[in-house]
py3Dmol code that shows the C-alpha trace and the ligand (Angstrom):
import py3Dmol

protein = """\
ATOM      1  CA  MET A   1      16.649   7.371  26.521  1.00  0.00           C
ATOM      2  CA  TRP A   2      18.209   6.322  23.245  1.00  0.00           C
ATOM      3  CA  GLY A   3      17.135   9.587  21.691  1.00  0.00           C
ATOM      4  CA  ARG A   4      19.311  11.426  24.186  1.00  0.00           C
ATOM      5  CA  LEU A   5      22.424   9.520  23.360  1.00  0.00           C
ATOM      6  CA  SER A   6      24.810  11.293  21.120  1.00  0.00           C
ATOM      7  CA  ILE A   7      25.785   8.757  18.520  1.00  0.00           C
ATOM      8  CA  SER A   8      27.876   8.877  15.430  1.00  0.00           C
ATOM      9  CA  LEU A   9      25.455   9.838  12.704  1.00  0.00           C
ATOM     10  CA  LEU A  10      26.405   9.431   9.106  1.00  0.00           C
ATOM     11  CA  LEU A  11      23.921  11.099   6.820  1.00  0.00           C
ATOM     12  CA  ALA A  12      23.606   9.092   3.684  1.00  0.00           C
ATOM     13  CA  LEU A  13      20.541  10.301   1.875  1.00  0.00           C
ATOM     14  CA  ALA A  14      20.889   7.886  -0.962  1.00  0.00           C
ATOM     15  CA  CYS A  15      23.385   5.571   0.585  1.00  0.00           C
ATOM     16  CA  ARG A  16      23.955   2.627  -1.674  1.00  0.00           C
ATOM     17  CA  SER A  17      27.475   1.662  -0.678  1.00  0.00           C
ATOM     18  CA  ARG A  18      27.889  -2.068  -0.214  1.00  0.00           C
ATOM     19  CA  GLY A  19      30.389  -3.835   1.970  1.00  0.00           C
ATOM     20  CA  THR A  20      30.663  -6.756  -0.392  1.00  0.00           C
ATOM     21  CA  GLU A  21      30.520  -7.358  -4.106  1.00  0.00           C
ATOM     22  CA  PRO A  22      27.023  -8.189  -5.338  1.00  0.00           C
ATOM     23  CA  GLU A  23      26.790 -11.912  -5.761  1.00  0.00           C
ATOM     24  CA  ARG A  24      25.187 -13.607  -8.783  1.00  0.00           C
ATOM     25  CA  ALA A  25      22.551 -15.914  -7.400  1.00  0.00           C
ATOM     26  CA  PRO A  26      20.487 -18.662  -8.970  1.00  0.00           C
ATOM     27  CA  VAL A  27      16.844 -17.776  -9.439  1.00  0.00           C
ATOM     28  CA  TYR A  28      15.619 -19.993  -6.613  1.00  0.00           C
ATOM     29  CA  LEU A  29      18.314 -19.020  -4.122  1.00  0.00           C
ATOM     30  CA  GLN A  30      19.185 -22.309  -2.519  1.00  0.00           C
ATOM     31  CA  PRO A  31      22.385 -21.698  -0.540  1.00  0.00           C
ATOM     32  CA  ALA A  32      25.197 -22.530  -2.945  1.00  0.00           C
ATOM     33  CA  PRO A  33      27.306 -25.521  -1.907  1.00  0.00           C
ATOM     34  CA  GLY A  34      30.123 -24.189   0.230  1.00  0.00           C
ATOM     35  CA  ALA A  35      28.566 -20.732   0.531  1.00  0.00           C
ATOM     36  CA  ALA A  36      29.294 -18.875   3.751  1.00  0.00           C
ATOM     37  CA  GLY A  37      27.114 -20.255   6.491  1.00  0.00           C
ATOM     38  CA  SER A  38      25.477 -22.939   4.419  1.00  0.00           C
ATOM     39  CA  ALA A  39      27.491 -25.780   5.916  1.00  0.00           C
ATOM     40  CA  ALA A  40      25.935 -25.127   9.321  1.00  0.00           C
ATOM     41  CA  LEU A  41      22.389 -25.108   7.992  1.00  0.00           C
ATOM     42  CA  PRO A  42      20.128 -28.123   8.187  1.00  0.00           C
ATOM     43  CA  ALA A  43      19.066 -29.364   4.757  1.00  0.00           C
ATOM     44  CA  ALA A  44      16.090 -27.266   3.697  1.00  0.00           C
ATOM     45  CA  ALA A  45      12.816 -29.092   3.199  1.00  0.00           C
ATOM     46  CA  PRO A  46      11.915 -29.563  -0.477  1.00  0.00           C
ATOM     47  CA  ARG A  47       9.747 -26.875  -1.973  1.00  0.00           C
ATOM     48  CA  PRO A  48       6.099 -27.970  -1.958  1.00  0.00           C
ATOM     49  CA  ALA A  49       4.217 -28.325  -5.247  1.00  0.00           C
ATOM     50  CA  ALA A  50       2.071 -25.326  -4.225  1.00  0.00           C
ATOM     51  CA  TRP A  51       5.172 -23.132  -4.127  1.00  0.00           C
ATOM     52  CA  HIS A  52       6.332 -24.241  -7.568  1.00  0.00           C
ATOM     53  CA  GLY A  53       2.821 -23.662  -8.895  1.00  0.00           C
ATOM     54  CA  ALA A  54       2.595 -20.177  -7.382  1.00  0.00           C
ATOM     55  CA  VAL A  55       6.066 -19.162  -8.573  1.00  0.00           C
ATOM     56  CA  GLY A  56       5.062 -20.234 -12.077  1.00  0.00           C
ATOM     57  CA  GLU A  57       2.151 -17.786 -11.953  1.00  0.00           C
ATOM     58  CA  ARG A  58       2.574 -14.128 -13.003  1.00  0.00           C
ATOM     59  CA  GLN A  59       6.298 -14.544 -13.596  1.00  0.00           C
ATOM     60  CA  ALA A  60       6.374 -11.984 -16.390  1.00  0.00           C
ATOM     61  CA  GLN A  61       4.635  -9.378 -14.223  1.00  0.00           C
ATOM     62  CA  ARG A  62       7.053 -10.070 -11.396  1.00  0.00           C
ATOM     63  CA  GLN A  63      10.085  -9.766 -13.652  1.00  0.00           C
ATOM     64  CA  LEU A  64       8.768  -6.422 -14.952  1.00  0.00           C
ATOM     65  CA  MET A  65       8.324  -5.277 -11.352  1.00  0.00           C
ATOM     66  CA  VAL A  66      11.948  -6.176 -10.635  1.00  0.00           C
ATOM     67  CA  GLU A  67      13.316  -4.417 -13.707  1.00  0.00           C
ATOM     68  CA  GLN A  68      11.150  -1.285 -13.706  1.00  0.00           C
ATOM     69  CA  GLN A  69      10.536  -0.635 -10.019  1.00  0.00           C
ATOM     70  CA  LEU A  70      13.755  -1.970  -8.482  1.00  0.00           C
ATOM     71  CA  ARG A  71      16.743  -2.290 -10.808  1.00  0.00           C
ATOM     72  CA  ALA A  72      15.835   0.857 -12.770  1.00  0.00           C
ATOM     73  CA  ARG A  73      15.866   2.769  -9.498  1.00  0.00           C
ATOM     74  CA  ASP A  74      18.837   1.831  -7.375  1.00  0.00           C
ATOM     75  CA  ILE A  75      18.455  -1.716  -6.070  1.00  0.00           C
ATOM     76  CA  ALA A  76      21.659  -3.507  -7.067  1.00  0.00           C
ATOM     77  CA  ASP A  77      21.974  -6.507  -4.738  1.00  0.00           C
ATOM     78  CA  GLU A  78      21.431  -9.514  -7.009  1.00  0.00           C
ATOM     79  CA  ARG A  79      20.280 -11.747  -4.150  1.00  0.00           C
ATOM     80  CA  VAL A  80      17.580  -9.228  -3.230  1.00  0.00           C
ATOM     81  CA  LEU A  81      16.486  -8.826  -6.855  1.00  0.00           C
ATOM     82  CA  ALA A  82      16.310 -12.620  -7.250  1.00  0.00           C
ATOM     83  CA  ALA A  83      14.285 -12.958  -4.035  1.00  0.00           C
ATOM     84  CA  LEU A  84      11.698 -10.448  -5.235  1.00  0.00           C
ATOM     85  CA  ALA A  85      11.637 -12.145  -8.648  1.00  0.00           C
ATOM     86  CA  THR A  86      10.919 -15.436  -6.886  1.00  0.00           C
ATOM     87  CA  VAL A  87       8.366 -14.738  -4.130  1.00  0.00           C
ATOM     88  CA  PRO A  88       4.805 -14.783  -5.546  1.00  0.00           C
ATOM     89  CA  ARG A  89       3.620 -11.428  -4.141  1.00  0.00           C
ATOM     90  CA  HIS A  90       0.084 -11.972  -5.483  1.00  0.00           C
ATOM     91  CA  ARG A  91      -0.299 -14.823  -2.955  1.00  0.00           C
ATOM     92  CA  PHE A  92       0.197 -12.380  -0.059  1.00  0.00           C
ATOM     93  CA  VAL A  93      -2.637  -9.929  -0.817  1.00  0.00           C
ATOM     94  CA  PRO A  94      -6.407 -10.273  -0.308  1.00  0.00           C
ATOM     95  CA  ASP A  95      -8.410 -11.551  -3.319  1.00  0.00           C
ATOM     96  CA  SER A  96     -10.009  -8.126  -3.758  1.00  0.00           C
ATOM     97  CA  VAL A  97      -6.683  -6.466  -4.667  1.00  0.00           C
ATOM     98  CA  ARG A  98      -4.916  -9.427  -6.281  1.00  0.00           C
ATOM     99  CA  PRO A  99      -4.888  -7.838  -9.768  1.00  0.00           C
ATOM    100  CA  LEU A 100      -2.913  -4.927  -8.258  1.00  0.00           C
ATOM    101  CA  ALA A 101      -0.298  -7.112  -6.537  1.00  0.00           C
ATOM    102  CA  TYR A 102       2.596  -6.011  -8.780  1.00  0.00           C
ATOM    103  CA  ARG A 103       1.852  -2.306  -8.900  1.00  0.00           C
ATOM    104  CA  ASP A 104       4.326   0.223  -7.551  1.00  0.00           C
ATOM    105  CA  GLY A 105       2.781   0.858  -4.150  1.00  0.00           C
ATOM    106  CA  PRO A 106       1.513  -0.550  -0.860  1.00  0.00           C
ATOM    107  CA  LEU A 107      -1.828  -2.385  -0.710  1.00  0.00           C
ATOM    108  CA  PRO A 108      -4.388  -2.919   2.057  1.00  0.00           C
ATOM    109  CA  ILE A 109      -4.406  -6.176   4.051  1.00  0.00           C
ATOM    110  CA  PRO A 110      -6.705  -7.144   6.970  1.00  0.00           C
ATOM    111  CA  GLY A 111      -6.645  -5.172  10.231  1.00  0.00           C
ATOM    112  CA  GLU A 112      -6.268  -1.822   8.416  1.00  0.00           C
ATOM    113  CA  GLN A 113      -2.617  -2.673   7.817  1.00  0.00           C
ATOM    114  CA  THR A 114      -0.661  -2.668   4.558  1.00  0.00           C
ATOM    115  CA  ILE A 115       1.719  -4.848   2.572  1.00  0.00           C
ATOM    116  CA  SER A 116       4.667  -2.576   1.810  1.00  0.00           C
ATOM    117  CA  GLN A 117       5.513  -1.309  -1.674  1.00  0.00           C
ATOM    118  CA  PRO A 118       7.875  -3.726  -3.491  1.00  0.00           C
ATOM    119  CA  TYR A 119      10.585  -1.036  -3.628  1.00  0.00           C
ATOM    120  CA  MET A 120      10.431  -0.593   0.166  1.00  0.00           C
ATOM    121  CA  VAL A 121      10.740  -4.353   0.755  1.00  0.00           C
ATOM    122  CA  ALA A 122      13.753  -4.448  -1.572  1.00  0.00           C
ATOM    123  CA  ALA A 123      15.399  -1.304  -0.144  1.00  0.00           C
ATOM    124  CA  MET A 124      15.071  -2.551   3.437  1.00  0.00           C
ATOM    125  CA  SER A 125      16.341  -6.014   2.500  1.00  0.00           C
ATOM    126  CA  GLU A 126      19.294  -4.464   0.672  1.00  0.00           C
ATOM    127  CA  ALA A 127      20.091  -2.080   3.539  1.00  0.00           C
ATOM    128  CA  ALA A 128      20.222  -5.087   5.876  1.00  0.00           C
ATOM    129  CA  GLU A 129      23.148  -6.521   3.826  1.00  0.00           C
ATOM    130  CA  ILE A 130      22.082 -10.105   4.513  1.00  0.00           C
ATOM    131  CA  SER A 131      24.419 -13.013   3.755  1.00  0.00           C
ATOM    132  CA  ALA A 132      23.264 -16.587   3.184  1.00  0.00           C
ATOM    133  CA  GLY A 133      22.752 -18.512   6.412  1.00  0.00           C
ATOM    134  CA  GLU A 134      22.198 -15.488   8.660  1.00  0.00           C
ATOM    135  CA  ARG A 135      19.539 -15.317  11.379  1.00  0.00           C
ATOM    136  CA  CYS A 136      16.941 -12.624  10.708  1.00  0.00           C
ATOM    137  CA  LEU A 137      14.094 -11.088  12.704  1.00  0.00           C
ATOM    138  CA  GLU A 138      11.169  -9.130  11.310  1.00  0.00           C
ATOM    139  CA  ILE A 139       8.807  -7.038  13.438  1.00  0.00           C
ATOM    140  CA  GLY A 140       5.386  -6.745  11.773  1.00  0.00           C
ATOM    141  CA  THR A 141       4.609  -9.955   9.867  1.00  0.00           C
ATOM    142  CA  GLY A 142       1.555  -8.426   8.207  1.00  0.00           C
ATOM    143  CA  SER A 143       0.869 -10.339   4.987  1.00  0.00           C
ATOM    144  CA  GLY A 144       4.004 -12.468   5.403  1.00  0.00           C
ATOM    145  CA  TYR A 145       5.510 -11.102   2.165  1.00  0.00           C
ATOM    146  CA  GLN A 146       8.636  -9.523   3.671  1.00  0.00           C
ATOM    147  CA  ALA A 147       9.108 -12.667   5.780  1.00  0.00           C
ATOM    148  CA  ALA A 148       9.026 -14.785   2.594  1.00  0.00           C
ATOM    149  CA  VAL A 149      11.586 -12.474   0.974  1.00  0.00           C
ATOM    150  CA  LEU A 150      13.759 -12.842   4.092  1.00  0.00           C
ATOM    151  CA  ALA A 151      13.327 -16.617   3.918  1.00  0.00           C
ATOM    152  CA  GLU A 152      14.953 -16.494   0.467  1.00  0.00           C
ATOM    153  CA  LEU A 153      17.878 -14.476   1.856  1.00  0.00           C
ATOM    154  CA  CYS A 154      18.464 -15.749   5.425  1.00  0.00           C
ATOM    155  CA  GLY A 155      19.143 -19.120   7.047  1.00  0.00           C
ATOM    156  CA  GLU A 156      16.378 -18.665   9.623  1.00  0.00           C
ATOM    157  CA  THR A 157      13.664 -16.015   9.697  1.00  0.00           C
ATOM    158  CA  TYR A 158      11.701 -15.072  12.815  1.00  0.00           C
ATOM    159  CA  SER A 159       8.699 -12.763  12.507  1.00  0.00           C
ATOM    160  CA  ILE A 160       6.406 -11.234  15.131  1.00  0.00           C
ATOM    161  CA  GLU A 161       2.955  -9.724  14.553  1.00  0.00           C
ATOM    162  CA  TYR A 162       0.994  -7.791  17.169  1.00  0.00           C
ATOM    163  CA  LEU A 163      -2.550  -8.114  15.797  1.00  0.00           C
ATOM    164  CA  PRO A 164      -3.896 -11.706  15.977  1.00  0.00           C
ATOM    165  CA  GLU A 165      -6.185 -11.229  12.951  1.00  0.00           C
ATOM    166  CA  VAL A 166      -3.268 -10.046  10.825  1.00  0.00           C
ATOM    167  CA  ALA A 167      -0.992 -12.764  12.190  1.00  0.00           C
ATOM    168  CA  ALA A 168      -3.515 -15.396  11.055  1.00  0.00           C
ATOM    169  CA  PHE A 169      -3.567 -13.896   7.541  1.00  0.00           C
ATOM    170  CA  GLY A 170       0.240 -13.839   7.311  1.00  0.00           C
ATOM    171  CA  ARG A 171       0.567 -17.350   8.728  1.00  0.00           C
ATOM    172  CA  ALA A 172      -1.937 -18.768   6.230  1.00  0.00           C
ATOM    173  CA  ASN A 173      -0.094 -17.142   3.306  1.00  0.00           C
ATOM    174  CA  LEU A 174       3.302 -18.430   4.428  1.00  0.00           C
ATOM    175  CA  GLU A 175       1.983 -21.890   5.294  1.00  0.00           C
ATOM    176  CA  ALA A 176       0.263 -22.335   1.929  1.00  0.00           C
ATOM    177  CA  LEU A 177       3.607 -21.882   0.164  1.00  0.00           C
ATOM    178  CA  GLY A 178       5.570 -24.127   2.532  1.00  0.00           C
ATOM    179  CA  TYR A 179       7.640 -21.350   4.132  1.00  0.00           C
ATOM    180  CA  LEU A 180       6.879 -22.610   7.649  1.00  0.00           C
ATOM    181  CA  GLU A 181       8.796 -25.805   6.817  1.00  0.00           C
ATOM    182  CA  ARG A 182      11.672 -23.797   5.403  1.00  0.00           C
ATOM    183  CA  GLY A 183      13.058 -21.871   8.333  1.00  0.00           C
ATOM    184  CA  VAL A 184      10.304 -19.296   8.974  1.00  0.00           C
ATOM    185  CA  PHE A 185       9.095 -19.057  12.598  1.00  0.00           C
ATOM    186  CA  LEU A 186       6.130 -16.898  13.638  1.00  0.00           C
ATOM    187  CA  ARG A 187       4.929 -15.449  16.914  1.00  0.00           C
ATOM    188  CA  VAL A 188       1.940 -13.293  17.915  1.00  0.00           C
ATOM    189  CA  GLY A 189       3.022 -10.625  20.384  1.00  0.00           C
ATOM    190  CA  ASP A 190       4.638  -7.264  20.925  1.00  0.00           C
ATOM    191  CA  GLY A 191       7.655  -6.917  18.685  1.00  0.00           C
ATOM    192  CA  TYR A 192       8.961  -4.170  20.967  1.00  0.00           C
ATOM    193  CA  LEU A 193      10.365  -6.999  23.087  1.00  0.00           C
ATOM    194  CA  GLY A 194      12.013  -8.777  20.177  1.00  0.00           C
ATOM    195  CA  TRP A 195      12.530 -12.562  20.405  1.00  0.00           C
ATOM    196  CA  PRO A 196      15.134 -12.881  23.186  1.00  0.00           C
ATOM    197  CA  GLU A 197      15.170 -16.710  23.183  1.00  0.00           C
ATOM    198  CA  ARG A 198      16.415 -16.692  19.587  1.00  0.00           C
ATOM    199  CA  ALA A 199      18.782 -13.697  19.846  1.00  0.00           C
ATOM    200  CA  PRO A 200      21.266 -12.555  18.711  1.00  0.00           C
ATOM    201  CA  PHE A 201      20.165 -11.673  15.176  1.00  0.00           C
ATOM    202  CA  ASP A 202      22.354 -10.735  12.232  1.00  0.00           C
ATOM    203  CA  ALA A 203      19.594  -8.603  10.746  1.00  0.00           C
ATOM    204  CA  ILE A 204      16.419  -7.091  12.203  1.00  0.00           C
ATOM    205  CA  LEU A 205      13.818  -5.423   9.952  1.00  0.00           C
ATOM    206  CA  VAL A 206      11.003  -3.409  11.491  1.00  0.00           C
ATOM    207  CA  THR A 207       8.028  -2.722   9.212  1.00  0.00           C
ATOM    208  CA  ALA A 208       6.009  -0.383  11.466  1.00  0.00           C
ATOM    209  CA  ALA A 209       7.313   2.963  12.712  1.00  0.00           C
ATOM    210  CA  PRO A 210       8.022   3.667  16.412  1.00  0.00           C
ATOM    211  CA  GLU A 211       8.982   7.171  17.542  1.00  0.00           C
ATOM    212  CA  GLN A 212      12.178   5.797  19.057  1.00  0.00           C
ATOM    213  CA  VAL A 213      14.166   2.643  18.436  1.00  0.00           C
ATOM    214  CA  PRO A 214      13.063  -0.100  20.887  1.00  0.00           C
ATOM    215  CA  GLU A 215      16.034  -0.862  23.138  1.00  0.00           C
ATOM    216  CA  PRO A 216      15.416  -4.645  23.266  1.00  0.00           C
ATOM    217  CA  LEU A 217      15.922  -4.796  19.491  1.00  0.00           C
ATOM    218  CA  LEU A 218      19.319  -3.113  19.800  1.00  0.00           C
ATOM    219  CA  GLU A 219      20.201  -5.494  22.633  1.00  0.00           C
ATOM    220  CA  GLN A 220      19.357  -8.462  20.407  1.00  0.00           C
ATOM    221  CA  LEU A 221      21.654  -7.408  17.539  1.00  0.00           C
ATOM    222  CA  ALA A 222      24.737  -9.601  17.025  1.00  0.00           C
ATOM    223  CA  VAL A 223      28.107  -7.872  16.719  1.00  0.00           C
ATOM    224  CA  GLY A 224      28.132  -6.719  13.097  1.00  0.00           C
ATOM    225  CA  GLY A 225      24.333  -7.074  12.976  1.00  0.00           C
ATOM    226  CA  ARG A 226      22.119  -4.499  11.240  1.00  0.00           C
ATOM    227  CA  LEU A 227      18.764  -3.096  12.408  1.00  0.00           C
ATOM    228  CA  VAL A 228      16.714  -1.472   9.621  1.00  0.00           C
ATOM    229  CA  ILE A 229      13.864   0.575  11.033  1.00  0.00           C
ATOM    230  CA  PRO A 230      11.565   3.489  10.157  1.00  0.00           C
ATOM    231  CA  VAL A 231      11.637   6.003  13.017  1.00  0.00           C
ATOM    232  CA  GLY A 232       9.418   9.012  13.580  1.00  0.00           C
ATOM    233  CA  SER A 233       5.907  10.324  14.055  1.00  0.00           C
ATOM    234  CA  GLU A 234       2.905   9.183  12.039  1.00  0.00           C
ATOM    235  CA  HIS A 235       3.564  11.977   9.526  1.00  0.00           C
ATOM    236  CA  GLU A 236       7.335  12.172   9.350  1.00  0.00           C
ATOM    237  CA  GLN A 237       9.625   9.158   9.448  1.00  0.00           C
ATOM    238  CA  ARG A 238      13.091   8.233   8.225  1.00  0.00           C
ATOM    239  CA  LEU A 239      14.529   4.839   7.512  1.00  0.00           C
ATOM    240  CA  GLU A 240      17.524   4.215   9.768  1.00  0.00           C
ATOM    241  CA  VAL A 241      20.184   1.504   9.826  1.00  0.00           C
ATOM    242  CA  TRP A 242      21.867   0.747  13.147  1.00  0.00           C
ATOM    243  CA  THR A 243      24.961  -1.468  13.023  1.00  0.00           C
ATOM    244  CA  ARG A 244      26.421  -2.999  16.154  1.00  0.00           C
ATOM    245  CA  GLN A 245      30.171  -2.326  16.246  1.00  0.00           C
ATOM    246  CA  ARG A 246      30.859  -4.235  19.450  1.00  0.00           C
ATOM    247  CA  ALA A 247      29.192  -5.684  22.568  1.00  0.00           C
ATOM    248  CA  GLY A 248      27.537  -3.305  25.045  1.00  0.00           C
ATOM    249  CA  GLN A 249      24.683  -0.839  25.047  1.00  0.00           C
ATOM    250  CA  ASP A 250      26.668   2.381  25.302  1.00  0.00           C
ATOM    251  CA  GLU A 251      26.733   5.041  22.624  1.00  0.00           C
ATOM    252  CA  GLY A 252      29.870   3.764  20.940  1.00  0.00           C
ATOM    253  CA  ALA A 253      28.472   0.268  20.444  1.00  0.00           C
ATOM    254  CA  PHE A 254      26.338   1.324  17.448  1.00  0.00           C
ATOM    255  CA  GLU A 255      26.757   3.258  14.235  1.00  0.00           C
ATOM    256  CA  ARG A 256      23.591   4.881  12.864  1.00  0.00           C
ATOM    257  CA  ARG A 257      22.927   5.886   9.269  1.00  0.00           C
ATOM    258  CA  GLN A 258      19.824   7.686   8.065  1.00  0.00           C
ATOM    259  CA  LEU A 259      18.510   6.725   4.651  1.00  0.00           C
ATOM    260  CA  PHE A 260      15.443   8.370   3.114  1.00  0.00           C
ATOM    261  CA  GLY A 261      12.038   9.609   4.284  1.00  0.00           C
ATOM    262  CA  VAL A 262       9.340   6.931   4.488  1.00  0.00           C
ATOM    263  CA  ARG A 263       5.752   6.440   5.615  1.00  0.00           C
ATOM    264  CA  PHE A 264       4.946   3.251   7.534  1.00  0.00           C
ATOM    265  CA  VAL A 265       1.953   2.324   9.695  1.00  0.00           C
ATOM    266  CA  PRO A 266       2.478   3.229  13.373  1.00  0.00           C
ATOM    267  CA  PHE A 267       4.167   0.798  15.760  1.00  0.00           C
ATOM    268  CA  LEU A 268       1.483  -0.574  18.102  1.00  0.00           C
ATOM    269  CA  GLY A 269       1.533  -1.723  21.712  1.00  0.00           C
ATOM    270  CA  PRO A 270       2.523  -0.472  25.153  1.00  0.00           C
ATOM    271  CA  GLY A 271       6.286  -0.667  24.617  1.00  0.00           C
ATOM    272  CA  VAL A 272       6.550   2.433  22.460  1.00  0.00           C
ATOM    273  CA  GLN A 273       4.437   4.516  24.823  1.00  0.00           C
ATOM    274  CA  LYS A 274       6.886   4.100  27.698  1.00  0.00           C
ATOM    275  CA  PRO A 275       8.413   7.437  28.770  1.00  0.00           C
TER     276      PRO A 275
END
"""
ligand_1 = """\
26
LIG
N 6.011 -6.736 6.682
C 4.593 -6.644 6.351
C 4.120 -5.214 6.478
C 2.957 -5.149 7.382
S 2.518 -3.529 7.948
C 4.325 -7.238 4.999
O 5.257 -7.633 4.298
O 3.151 -7.360 4.633
C 3.226 -3.534 9.571
C 2.707 -4.563 10.523
O 3.324 -4.313 11.771
C 1.217 -4.534 10.769
O 0.658 -5.777 10.456
C 1.103 -4.215 12.257
O 0.013 -4.860 12.888
C 2.451 -4.725 12.759
N 2.865 -4.156 14.048
C 2.691 -2.898 14.520
N 3.199 -2.780 15.757
C 3.728 -3.991 16.088
C 4.378 -4.502 17.260
N 4.570 -3.769 18.351
N 4.780 -5.794 17.236
C 4.574 -6.575 16.146
N 3.938 -6.148 15.032
C 3.521 -4.872 14.997
"""
view = py3Dmol.view(width=600, height=400)
view.addModel(protein, "pdb")
view.setStyle({"model": 0}, {"cartoon": {"style": "trace"}})
view.addModel(ligand_1, "xyz")
view.setStyle({"model": 1}, {"stick": {}})
view.zoomTo()
view.show()
């Protein structure tokens, strides 16, 4: 249905244009006093000791990851770079691959799923152009790593995982670092349907690839909201960014940009198999 719509398509193979000036952010990304949106936010719970302990671990490795894998490529958003410098990625991977947590690639997690490559997490977060205080939705909680990165960038982060075994892994990782007391909300279910009770969202990130964009996710985008999603078959996918221009579901309501070719795990569940 959506595939048949003719929509304005801007090809931007290496699109890095930003709507706003990159903002210098403190390392731990508390919303700055008076920052856009922060006034409306409830006071965030204090960081638990476990979080401080984990962030203190492997800092040098994480900083190298940020400089060599992200900034040296094309990630320029300082808030995104600070978020990836902060979140202890090694706490989101199974023990067996923990020494590889900061390498330049995806890693296996339970349920035959993967934690995305750091560059992919950063590129998707940057493409979503998130401002402090925004409401974000992730489809595919997996390890919980991208959700933790979103928690550093957004006011509230909602994340849905289809596989119960994987959801339990992601929940445990996020809970251990106190993210569930800091504006991260989790649900086990089919992300095809989105989270209508909490819509609209300013940013939606999808970390598994459907063949077509799920319509409920487009419906749940706020005006000005961005959906970042890999779209395609198991063997050929592209990262797309859909931006809602105005209310409505007609072809003119969205602008679509294609970024680069990617390879994500397939989107599961009955929703994507609908004709
Ligand atoms: N964002 C994750 C990446 C996990 S891989 C991270 O940072 O680790 C993608 C995840 O999407 C998998 O865990 C997979 O089970 C989940 N997934 C696939 N189809 C889904 C669907 N329909 N709804 C919710 N989650 C889905």
